[in-house]
C-alpha positions, 0 to 999 in steps of 0.5 A: 213251693216258696220255701223250696225256691228260697232254698234253691236260691240260697244254693245258687248264691253260694256258687255266685263267687265261683261264676264271677271268678271263672268269668274274670279269669277267662276275660283276662285272656279273652277280650270281649266275646261275652256271648261265647264265654257265657255259652261255653259255661252253659254247655259246661254246667249242663254236661253238654257239647258245643259247636262254634261256627265262625271265621278263623281268628275269633279266639274260638280255640283260645277260649276253650283252652282257657276254659280248661285251664281255669278249671284244672281240667285235662285238655286235648286239641284234635285238628281235623284234616282230610287224612285223619283216621277214627283211630287217631281220635279214639285210640287203637290196639298195639300188638306186642310181638314179644309176648303176642298180646295187644295193649290199648293205646288210648287216643286224645278223646280221653280228656276232660275237655276236647277241642275238635278244631275245624271239625268240618274239614274231615270226612263224615266217617271221621266225624262219626267217630265222636258219636259214641263218645259224645252220646254214650260217654264211652269209647269202644276199642277192640271190642272193649268199652272204655268209660270217659271221665265224668267231666267230659265236654266236646267243643267243636269249631267249624268254618262256614261251610261256604269255605273251600275244603269243608264238609257239612256235618251229618244231621245225627252228629250235629244233633248231639251238640246242645248249642250251636254258636255263631261267633261274630267279629269283635267291636272296634273298641274291643279290637283296639284292646286286642291290638294293644294286648296281643301285637307283640312277638312273644306273648305268654298267656297265663291264667290261674286255675280258680276251680276244680272238676269237682266244683263243676260237678257240684254246680251241675247238681244245683242246676238240676234242682233249679225250679221251672214252672209248668207254664214255662215248660208249656212255653218250651213245648210250644216253641219246639212244636211250632218248628214241626207244625207251625200251622197249629200255631197260626204261623205261615211258616210250613213251606219254609221248614223241611224238618222241625226240631227233635225231642232232644231240642226240648230237653236241651232247651230246658237244660240251657234255660236252667243253666242260664238262670244259674248264671243270672244268679236265680234258682228259677227259670224265667221266660227270658232264659228260654228266649235267650238260649232258643236260637243256640239250641234250635238253629242247627235242628231246624232244617229249612226248605228250598223255598226258604233259601229262595226267600233268603230266610235262615233258620234263625229267621224262622226261630225269631218269627216263632218267638215273636209270635208265641205268647209268653207266659 
């Protein structure tokens, strides 16, 4: 096993320079927001989708556009509005009256990286148009299935649901997102740098591509082989099961949890921990990799009860209590 871990560590080190170049080029445009950038890389390397919540103006759109540019990926931005139709996302059949045939016009979903901007400003039937693409990696138009690119990632942004004109996303769709990130305001020193860089009337933002989609696919094969010990697997299972039956772990949280995390949370937490280990330059997972990604994987999968709302507890509070109480291997 030691030889196996050594070989994986060597493969990880071979890609260290790629990670450094990606971070450097993205941060040439995005000032601060290290958490956002690293979690986007976790989602990209894990072949998963990311939901980002935050008020407008926090560089969410700019971050994903920059990510697509640095890996030479095709990028499409879909602005979700109340009058958007499912066909505006997936595509439709166009009738040709000359020969009486239909041709397929593919929608913007056929790209490597999709930005679903302000996804919770559209009704549920439009949001559900993404479900097949996100889960099955294909789109059905006129009864015919069309595969999506191998490198395919949806990053959706949403405004806090308390804002006017927003709709809560259906639980089935939210569960398709591996991570839900909550982006906060930048620090004062970071905002000063943003002011110096961006407070001009004509700012041209350029980034240099430093990778290809094939490089990202190669990284995914490395992450698949990252070693995770049986004790850490049990730790992940304990975390997820504690959201379902906290009383089994002597946690007085049962009245605060309406629904616990699904089995998809177990899979995604394992994948996120392995991707985090890769970003840290390791070929093996440590407990901190699990703890650092647990909130992002679980916060949209743990549904709190009315009692929790009355106590002003959030899903993040519940997850924190679980992580603080469970023994770490």
